C-alpha positions in Angstrom: 95.4 -18.0 -53.7 95.0 -18.9 -50.0 92.0 -16.9 -48.4 92.3 -14.4 -45.7 90.2 -16.6 -43.6 92.7 -19.5 -43.8 95.8 -17.4 -43.2 94.0 -15.9 -40.1 93.2 -19.6 -38.9 96.9 -20.5 -39.4 98.0 -17.6 -37.4 95.8 -18.2 -34.5 96.7 -22.0 -34.5 100.6 -21.2 -34.6 100.3 -18.4 -31.8 97.2 -19.9 -29.7 99.7 -21.3 -27.2 101.6 -18.1 -26.8 102.0 -17.2 -23.0 103.1 -14.7 -21.0 103.3 -13.1 -17.3 102.7 -9.5 -16.8 103.0 -7.9 -13.4 102.8 -4.1 -12.0 105.1 -2.9 -9.2 103.9 0.5 -7.6 106.5 2.3 -5.8 106.0 5.2 -3.4 108.4 8.1 -3.7 110.0 8.7 -0.3 111.6 12.0 -0.9 110.7 14.5 -3.7 113.3 15.3 -6.5 114.0 15.4 -10.0 114.1 12.2 -12.3 114.8 11.6 -16.0 111.4 12.3 -18.1 112.2 8.8 -19.6 112.8 6.0 -16.6 112.9 3.0 -18.9 116.8 3.0 -18.9 117.2 3.4 -15.2 115.0 0.8 -14.4 116.8 -1.6 -17.0 120.2 -0.6 -15.4 119.0 -1.3 -11.8 117.6 -4.7 -13.0 121.0 -5.7 -14.7 123.2 -4.6 -11.6 120.8 -6.2 -9.2 120.0 -9.4 -10.9 123.8 -9.9 -11.3 124.4 -9.2 -7.5 121.3 -11.8 -6.5 122.6 -14.8 -8.6 126.6 -14.6 -9.5 128.3 -16.8 -7.6 131.8 -16.5 -9.5 132.2 -12.5 -9.6 133.3 -12.7 -13.2 132.7 -9.5 -15.1 132.3 -11.3 -18.3 129.9 -14.3 -18.4 131.3 -16.1 -21.2 133.9 -18.0 -19.7 132.1 -18.9 -16.6 131.7 -22.6 -16.0 128.3 -22.2 -14.5 126.9 -20.0 -17.5 124.4 -22.8 -18.5 122.7 -22.9 -15.1 122.7 -19.0 -14.4 119.6 -16.9 -15.0 121.4 -13.7 -15.6 123.0 -14.4 -19.1 119.5 -15.5 -20.6 117.0 -13.1 -18.7 119.4 -9.9 -18.9 121.7 -10.4 -21.8 119.4 -12.5 -24.0 121.8 -15.3 -24.4 120.3 -18.1 -26.7 118.8 -20.8 -24.5 120.2 -24.4 -24.9 118.7 -26.4 -27.3 116.8 -23.6 -28.7 115.2 -24.3 -32.1 115.6 -22.2 -35.4 119.3 -21.4 -34.6 121.6 -19.9 -37.2 125.0 -18.0 -37.0 123.3 -14.5 -37.2 120.4 -15.3 -35.2 120.1 -13.5 -31.6 117.5 -14.3 -29.0 115.1 -11.6 -28.5 115.0 -10.9 -24.6 112.6 -12.9 -22.5 111.1 -9.7 -20.8 109.9 -6.1 -21.5 109.5 -3.4 -19.4 107.0 -0.1 -19.5 107.8 2.6 -16.8 105.7 5.5 -16.0 107.1 8.9 -16.7 109.8 10.4 -14.4 110.5 14.3 -14.2 109.9 16.3 -10.9 108.2 14.0 -8.4 107.1 14.9 -4.9 107.1 12.6 -1.5 104.4 9.9 -1.8 103.9 10.2 -5.2 103.6 6.8 -7.3 105.8 5.6 -10.0 104.6 2.2 -11.5 106.7 -0.5 -13.5 105.0 -3.0 -15.8 107.1 -6.2 -16.2 106.1 -8.8 -18.7 107.8 -12.2 -19.1 107.5 -14.6 -21.8 106.9 -18.5 -21.9 108.7 -20.4 -19.5 110.4 -17.2 -17.9 107.1 -16.4 -16.1 108.6 -18.6 -13.3 111.2 -15.8 -12.8 108.7 -12.9 -12.2 109.1 -13.2 -8.4 113.0 -13.1 -8.8 112.8 -9.9 -10.8 110.2 -8.3 -8.7 112.3 -8.9 -5.8 115.3 -7.5 -7.5 113.4 -4.4 -8.4 112.2 -3.9 -4.8 115.8 -4.2 -3.4 117.0 -1.8 -6.1 114.4 0.5 -5.4 115.5 0.8 -1.6 118.9 2.0 -3.0 117.5 4.7 -5.2 116.5 5.3 -8.8 118.4 7.4 -11.2 121.8 9.1 -10.9 120.5 10.9 -7.9 119.3 7.9 -6.1 115.9 9.1 -5.5 114.6 6.8 -2.7 111.6 4.5 -3.4 109.8 1.7 -1.7 107.5 -1.0 -3.2 104.0 -0.7 -1.7 102.0 -2.6 -4.2 102.3 -5.7 -6.6 99.5 -7.0 -9.0 99.2 -9.3 -11.6 97.5 -7.7 -14.9 94.9 -9.8 -16.9 94.1 -9.4 -20.5 91.6 -6.7 -20.1 94.2 -4.6 -18.1 92.5 -5.3 -14.9 94.8 -5.6 -11.7 94.7 -8.1 -8.8 97.2 -7.7 -6.0 99.4 -10.4 -4.9 102.5 -10.9 -2.8 105.9 -12.0 -3.9 105.2 -15.7 -2.0 102.1 -16.0 -4.3 103.8 -14.7 -7.3 106.8 -17.4 -6.9 104.3 -20.1 -6.1 101.8 -19.6 -9.1 103.0 -17.2 -11.5 99.9 -15.8 -13.6 99.8 -17.1 -17.3 98.0 -15.2 -20.1 97.4 -16.6 -23.4 96.4 -13.2 -25.6 94.7 -15.0 -28.4 92.4 -16.6 -26.1 90.7 -13.1 -26.2 90.9 -12.6 -29.8 87.8 -10.2 -31.0 86.9 -9.9 -34.3 88.8 -8.0 -36.8 87.4 -4.4 -37.6 86.9 -3.2 -40.9 89.1 -0.2 -40.2 91.8 0.0 -37.7 94.1 2.6 -35.9 97.3 1.4 -34.6 98.6 3.6 -31.8 102.4 4.0 -31.2 102.4 4.5 -27.5 106.1 4.6 -26.8 109.0 5.2 -29.6 109.1 2.6 -32.2 112.4 1.9 -33.7 112.7 -0.3 -36.6 115.7 -0.8 -38.4 115.1 -1.6 -42.4 118.1 -1.9 -44.4 120.5 -0.6 -41.9 118.6 2.7 -41.2 115.9 3.6 -38.6 112.8 4.1 -40.1 111.4 7.8 -40.1 107.7 9.1 -40.1 107.6 9.0 -44.0 109.1 5.9 -44.7 107.2 3.3 -42.4 105.2 0.9 -44.2 102.8 -1.7 -43.2 104.8 -4.5 -44.6 108.0 -3.8 -42.5 106.0 -3.3 -39.6 104.3 -6.8 -39.8 107.5 -8.7 -41.0 109.2 -7.4 -37.9 106.3 -8.4 -35.5 106.2 -11.7 -37.3 109.9 -12.5 -36.6 109.7 -11.2 -33.0 106.5 -13.1 -32.0 108.1 -16.6 -33.8 111.3 -16.1 -31.8 109.7 -15.5 -28.6 107.4 -18.8 -28.8 110.3 -20.8 -30.2 112.9 -19.8 -27.8 110.9 -19.7 -24.6 108.3 -22.1 -25.3 110.6 -24.5 -27.5 107.6 -24.5 -29.8 108.4 -24.6 -33.6 106.3 -22.1 -35.7 105.3 -23.8 -39.0 103.9 -20.8 -41.2 104.1 -19.8 -44.7 106.5 -16.8 -43.7 107.1 -15.6 -47.3 103.5 -15.7 -48.2 102.7 -13.7 -45.0 105.4 -11.1 -45.7 104.4 -10.5 -49.4 100.8 -10.1 -48.3 101.7 -7.5 -45.8 103.5 -5.6 -48.3 100.5 -5.3 -50.2 98.3 -3.6 -47.7 99.2 0.0 -47.3 98.2 2.5 -44.7 95.3 4.6 -45.5 97.0 7.7 -43.8 99.4 8.2 -41.0 100.0 10.9 -38.2 103.5 9.9 -37.1 106.3 12.1 -35.8 109.8 11.2 -34.5 110.4 11.7 -30.8 114.0 12.3 -29.6 115.1 10.4 -26.5 118.5 9.2 -25.2 120.1 7.2 -22.4 123.6 7.2 -20.9 125.4 3.9 -21.3 127.8 3.3 -18.4 129.6 0.6 -20.4 129.9 2.7 -23.8 130.7 5.8 -21.7 128.6 8.0 -23.9 125.0 9.1 -24.5 123.0 6.7 -26.8 120.1 8.1 -29.0 116.7 6.1 -28.2 114.5 8.1 -30.6 111.6 6.4 -32.6 108.3 7.1 -34.1 105.1 7.9 -32.2 101.6 8.7 -33.4 98.8 6.8 -35.2 98.7 4.7 -38.4 95.4 3.9 -40.0 94.6 0.7 -42.0 91.3 0.2 -44.1 91.4 -3.2 -46.2 89.4 -6.3 -46.2 92.7 -8.4 -46.3 93.5 -7.0 -42.8 91.5 -9.9 -41.5 94.3 -12.5 -42.5 96.9 -10.9 -40.3 94.6 -9.7 -37.4 95.9 -12.4 -34.9 99.4 -11.4 -35.2 98.6 -7.8 -35.0 96.6 -8.6 -31.8 99.2 -10.4 -30.2 102.0 -7.7 -30.7 100.1 -5.6 -28.3 101.6 -7.7 -25.5 105.1 -8.1 -26.9 106.1 -4.7 -27.9 108.2 -4.1 -31.1 111.5 -3.1 -32.4 114.7 -2.1 -30.8 114.6 -1.1 -26.8 111.6 -3.1 -25.7 113.7 -4.0 -22.6 113.4 -0.2 -21.6 109.8 0.1 -22.6 109.8 1.1 -26.3 107.7 -0.2 -29.0 104.4 -0.4 -27.1 101.3 -0.1 -29.2 97.5 -0.3 -28.8 94.7 -1.1 -31.3 91.6 0.7 -31.9 88.6 0.2 -34.4 88.6 3.4 -36.4 
């Protein structure tokens, strides 16, 4: 049987080069008003409209027949189109989106309040950070939400691995986008661990979303392994060579000592589908105490920067680790 130390070493080696760019945009509210309590969908909608307006030169509603589709950033950035020459392709393989968002809460806001938006881009798409920041800045000028609440960008900052921020300008971001390697700061694995789900986690297992009483560590870890592997292979063209079956089997042998989870209902309005779409998921804390945890620790640590499950492009699936 392969030792935990060896498995951890293989995971660390596979994902050591995993890189991302993370920035925070802070907006000042120009006039007070009411916003939806969850702003992830509104920010993502702003990005879609603004990005297409900024880069599209043909005006086609559907990108698929466009003769410029292979040279346009919109399909890859917003529609998660599979990059050219991407490894690990199959007929049912869909590319994960190359970015995630995390927005501060909405609700009732007053003039001069601050709303923040965290943008994370993976691999080679760090170079698009300035483009997306500019799209958000222009979109905010036109207003956020159905009531078009006016905002203005007042601060842009890069975020380091410890969560610290350093202000920078769009020109700096364009010339030298910051690059982070989360596993470069991997701490020792604690003997017991708390996994805090900070925004709703929507995991689909056997065609059903997992509820508070059904989430097991094996499903959590296997989804995370797939997500991180695809991000690395699609957006850094780096094949991931790992004993996937062995890792998943090991994860299913670990069990949470206890959980404190609940289902949090959320919804968004889809203009394309012309209906309200449920976006609820699990929030709360899961606890692990198992010596075999050390084997999977590098992947769990990395997932704090990738988010997990459905809706990560709107801010879902954010979690944090803490020694318990």
